C-alpha positions in Angstrom: -18.1 46.3 -25.9 -15.4 45.1 -23.3 -16.7 42.0 -22.0 -15.6 42.4 -18.2 -16.1 46.2 -18.0 -18.8 47.7 -15.7 -20.5 50.9 -16.7 -21.6 53.0 -13.5 -24.2 55.5 -14.2 -25.2 57.8 -11.4 -28.1 60.1 -12.1 -27.3 63.2 -10.1 -29.3 66.4 -9.0 -28.1 68.5 -6.2 -26.1 65.6 -4.8 -22.7 67.5 -4.0 -22.9 66.4 -0.6 -22.5 63.0 -1.1 -21.2 62.9 -4.8 -17.4 62.7 -3.8 -17.7 59.8 -1.1 -19.7 57.6 -3.8 -17.3 58.4 -6.5 -14.2 57.5 -4.3 -16.0 54.3 -3.4 -15.8 53.3 -6.9 -12.1 53.9 -7.2 -11.6 51.3 -4.4 -13.7 48.7 -5.9 -11.6 45.4 -6.4 -13.2 45.0 -9.9 -11.0 47.3 -11.7 -12.7 47.4 -14.8 -15.1 50.4 -14.5 -16.4 53.4 -16.6 -18.1 56.3 -14.6 -21.0 58.1 -16.5 -22.5 60.7 -14.1 -25.7 62.2 -15.8 -26.5 65.8 -14.0 -30.2 66.8 -14.1 -29.3 70.8 -14.0 -28.0 70.8 -10.3 -27.9 74.2 -8.8 -25.5 73.2 -6.2 -21.3 72.5 -6.8 -21.9 69.2 -8.1 -20.1 70.2 -11.1 -17.1 71.5 -9.0 -17.0 68.1 -7.0 -16.9 66.4 -10.5 -14.0 68.6 -11.8 -12.2 68.0 -8.6 -12.6 64.4 -9.0 -11.3 64.2 -12.4 -8.2 66.2 -11.2 -7.4 63.8 -8.5 -8.3 61.0 -10.5 -6.9 61.7 -13.7 -6.9 57.6 -14.7 -10.5 56.9 -13.9 -12.6 56.9 -16.9 -15.5 59.7 -16.2 -18.1 61.2 -18.6 -20.5 63.6 -17.7 -23.8 64.5 -19.4 -25.1 68.0 -18.4 -28.7 68.4 -18.8 -30.4 71.8 -19.3 -33.2 70.8 -17.1 -34.1 67.9 -14.6 -35.4 64.9 -17.0 -35.7 62.6 -14.0 -34.3 59.6 -12.8 -35.4 57.0 -15.6 -34.7 59.3 -18.3 -31.2 60.2 -16.8 -30.3 56.4 -16.5 -31.3 55.9 -20.0 -29.1 58.7 -21.4 -26.5 57.2 -19.4 -26.8 53.4 -20.5 -27.0 54.8 -24.4 -23.6 56.3 -23.7 -22.3 53.3 -22.1 -19.8 50.4 -23.4 -19.7 47.8 -20.8 -20.9 44.4 -20.7 -22.8 45.3 -17.4 -24.5 48.4 -16.2 -24.5 49.3 -12.9 -26.9 51.9 -11.6 -25.9 53.8 -8.5 -27.5 56.7 -6.5 -25.2 59.5 -5.7 -25.9 58.9 -2.0 -24.6 55.3 -1.8 -21.0 54.5 -0.7 -20.1 50.8 -1.8 -17.6 48.5 0.0 -14.8 47.5 -2.2 -15.7 43.7 -3.0 -19.6 45.2 -4.2 -19.4 45.3 -7.8 -17.2 42.3 -8.0 -19.3 40.0 -6.2 -22.5 41.1 -8.5 -20.2 40.0 -11.6 -19.3 36.8 -10.1 -23.1 35.9 -9.9 -23.5 37.0 -13.5 -20.8 34.9 -14.7 -21.7 31.9 -13.1 -25.5 32.0 -13.8 -26.0 33.0 -17.3 -29.6 33.3 -17.0 -29.8 35.9 -14.3 -30.3 39.5 -15.8 -30.4 41.6 -12.6 -28.0 41.4 -9.4 -28.5 43.2 -6.3 -26.4 43.1 -2.6 -27.6 44.2 0.6 -27.9 47.9 1.2 -27.5 49.6 4.7 -29.4 52.6 6.0 -27.2 55.4 5.2 -28.0 57.2 8.5 -27.9 54.2 10.8 -25.8 51.4 9.0 -27.0 48.9 11.5 -30.1 48.8 10.0 -30.9 47.2 6.5 -32.5 49.5 3.9 -32.8 47.0 0.9 -32.0 43.1 0.5 -33.9 43.0 -2.8 -37.5 43.7 -3.8 -40.3 41.3 -2.9 -43.8 41.6 -4.1 -46.7 41.9 -1.6 -50.2 40.0 -2.1 -51.5 43.6 -2.7 -49.1 43.8 -5.8 -47.1 46.5 -4.6 -43.2 45.9 -4.5 -41.3 46.3 -1.3 -37.7 46.4 0.1 -36.9 43.2 1.5 -35.6 43.7 5.3 -36.2 47.4 5.3 -35.4 48.7 8.9 -34.8 45.5 10.4 -31.4 45.6 12.3 -28.5 44.1 10.4 -27.8 40.6 12.4 -26.1 39.2 9.0 -29.3 37.8 7.6 -29.7 37.7 3.6 -26.3 37.0 3.2 -26.5 33.9 1.1 -27.5 33.9 -2.7 -31.1 33.8 -3.4 -33.7 34.7 -5.6 -35.6 38.0 -5.4 -38.4 39.6 -7.2 -36.5 42.7 -8.0 -33.7 45.2 -7.1 -33.6 48.6 -5.8 -32.2 51.3 -8.4 -30.0 52.7 -5.6 -27.2 50.1 -6.4 -28.1 47.1 -8.9 -26.5 45.7 -11.7 -28.0 44.9 -15.0 -26.6 42.5 -18.0 -26.6 44.6 -21.0 -27.8 41.8 -23.0 -31.0 41.7 -21.2 -31.5 45.2 -21.4 -31.2 45.2 -25.4 -33.6 42.6 -25.5 -36.3 44.4 -24.0 -35.2 48.1 -25.3 -37.4 50.2 -27.4 -35.9 52.6 -29.6 -36.4 56.2 -29.4 -38.3 56.6 -32.6 -40.5 53.8 -31.4 -41.6 56.0 -28.6 -41.6 59.0 -30.7 -38.7 60.7 -28.7 -36.5 63.6 -29.9 -32.8 63.7 -29.4 -31.1 65.1 -26.3 -31.1 68.6 -27.6 -31.0 70.1 -24.4 -27.8 68.0 -23.1 -24.3 68.0 -23.8 -21.5 66.2 -22.8 -18.3 67.5 -20.7 
């Protein structure tokens, strides 16, 4: 395991319209030590063509692809990617998210400075209207439901300082592998079979 390597996990299902932009934004990250793992949940669009084209355009970018024979869902797909990954940090990313160049570097810096922090998240803006906030971390309401902090608020620079939040949106968040490993159940503990209906390309 490389200490500064960030493993980016993208679970994709028919996200071809967004996937290329997402992947290109990863090539522009100021944190250079990145591996990309795409878990495709039996897409029926041209997602695989997008991945093939990206590999041809960026042959030096480490990209691995898991092709599932059926849609196994978001959580299962992320766990597949994490099992294949080797980074000190795990970055979960939705295919319809495009990152600013310093995004991952800033989150890794938090993890290095605050060793007790297991999850870090940045400010996410609405994809249809980037003047609006989509999430600045999760908060827990009095009714015990988690909600995205700042969602639909106009972005005037609020939530721009480092602070503690309840949780992070799975659309784009960084996990410390050591934390995940401390919480992990094995597949045998859960009575789960091997991924017989998946293959790697």
